[in-house]
C-alpha positions in Angstrom: 25.1 57.7 96.0 23.7 59.7 98.8 24.7 58.6 102.4 22.4 59.4 105.0 22.1 58.8 108.8 19.4 59.4 111.2 20.9 59.1 114.9 18.8 59.1 118.4 19.1 57.8 121.6 19.0 54.0 120.6 18.3 54.1 116.5 14.9 52.2 117.4 12.7 54.9 116.2 14.3 56.3 114.0 14.5 52.8 112.0 10.9 52.9 111.2 11.6 56.6 109.3 14.5 55.3 107.6 12.1 52.6 105.5 9.9 55.3 104.8 12.6 57.6 103.3 14.1 54.8 101.2 10.7 53.6 99.6 10.7 57.7 98.6 13.9 57.7 97.4 13.3 55.0 95.5 9.7 56.3 94.0 12.1 59.2 92.6 15.2 57.0 91.2 17.3 58.4 94.0 20.4 56.3 94.8 20.3 56.5 98.8 22.3 54.8 101.7 20.1 55.7 104.8 20.8 53.9 108.4 19.9 54.9 112.0 22.1 54.6 114.4 22.6 55.3 118.5 23.6 59.5 118.9 26.9 57.9 120.6 28.2 56.4 117.6 28.0 59.8 115.7 31.6 60.8 116.2 32.8 57.5 114.3 30.0 57.2 111.4 30.8 60.6 109.6 33.2 58.6 107.4 31.4 59.3 103.8 28.3 61.4 104.9 26.7 63.4 103.1 24.0 65.1 105.8 23.5 63.6 109.9 19.7 63.9 111.0 19.1 64.1 114.8 15.7 62.6 116.4 13.8 65.4 117.7 14.1 63.2 121.3 18.4 64.7 121.3 17.9 68.0 120.0 19.8 69.2 122.9 22.6 67.2 121.5 22.5 69.7 118.4 25.6 72.0 119.7 27.8 68.9 120.5 26.9 67.5 117.6 27.8 70.4 115.3 31.2 70.8 116.8 31.3 67.3 116.1 30.0 67.2 112.1 31.7 70.5 111.4 35.1 68.7 111.7 34.1 66.3 108.9 32.0 69.0 107.1 29.2 67.3 107.4 25.9 69.0 107.6 23.6 68.3 110.9 20.0 69.2 112.1 17.1 67.9 114.7 14.3 66.3 112.4 11.4 68.3 112.6 9.1 67.5 115.1 5.8 67.1 113.5 7.4 65.3 110.2 9.3 62.8 113.3 6.0 62.0 114.7 4.0 61.8 111.8 6.6 59.3 110.1 6.8 61.1 107.1 9.7 60.0 105.1 8.5 62.0 101.8 9.5 65.5 104.4 12.3 64.1 106.2 14.4 62.8 102.9 13.7 66.3 101.7 14.8 68.1 104.4 18.1 65.7 104.6 18.4 66.7 100.3 18.2 70.6 100.9 20.9 70.5 103.9 23.4 68.2 101.4 22.6 71.0 98.6 23.2 74.4 101.2 26.8 72.6 101.7 27.1 72.3 98.1 
């Protein structure tokens, strides 16, 4: 099971993207657990996590998020603006999977 969390200001805008990512994963036969969370819960949401993705609107938190995630060896990155804006679940899922693969 692949565990992915998307973080944004209040977890509202990422919720729609999470659903599209789940559909993309199901179409590929991938077992995933994908959730949207508020950025303020990042430090408490890392146990068992394979990758953390930040919404573009909170890209400014990346340095702090890298420090927090680095302590738990969880890769973290900002979702590309174009993919986020288009709610492209396929591309964001691919982005998440590529980050996980880099860590192996």
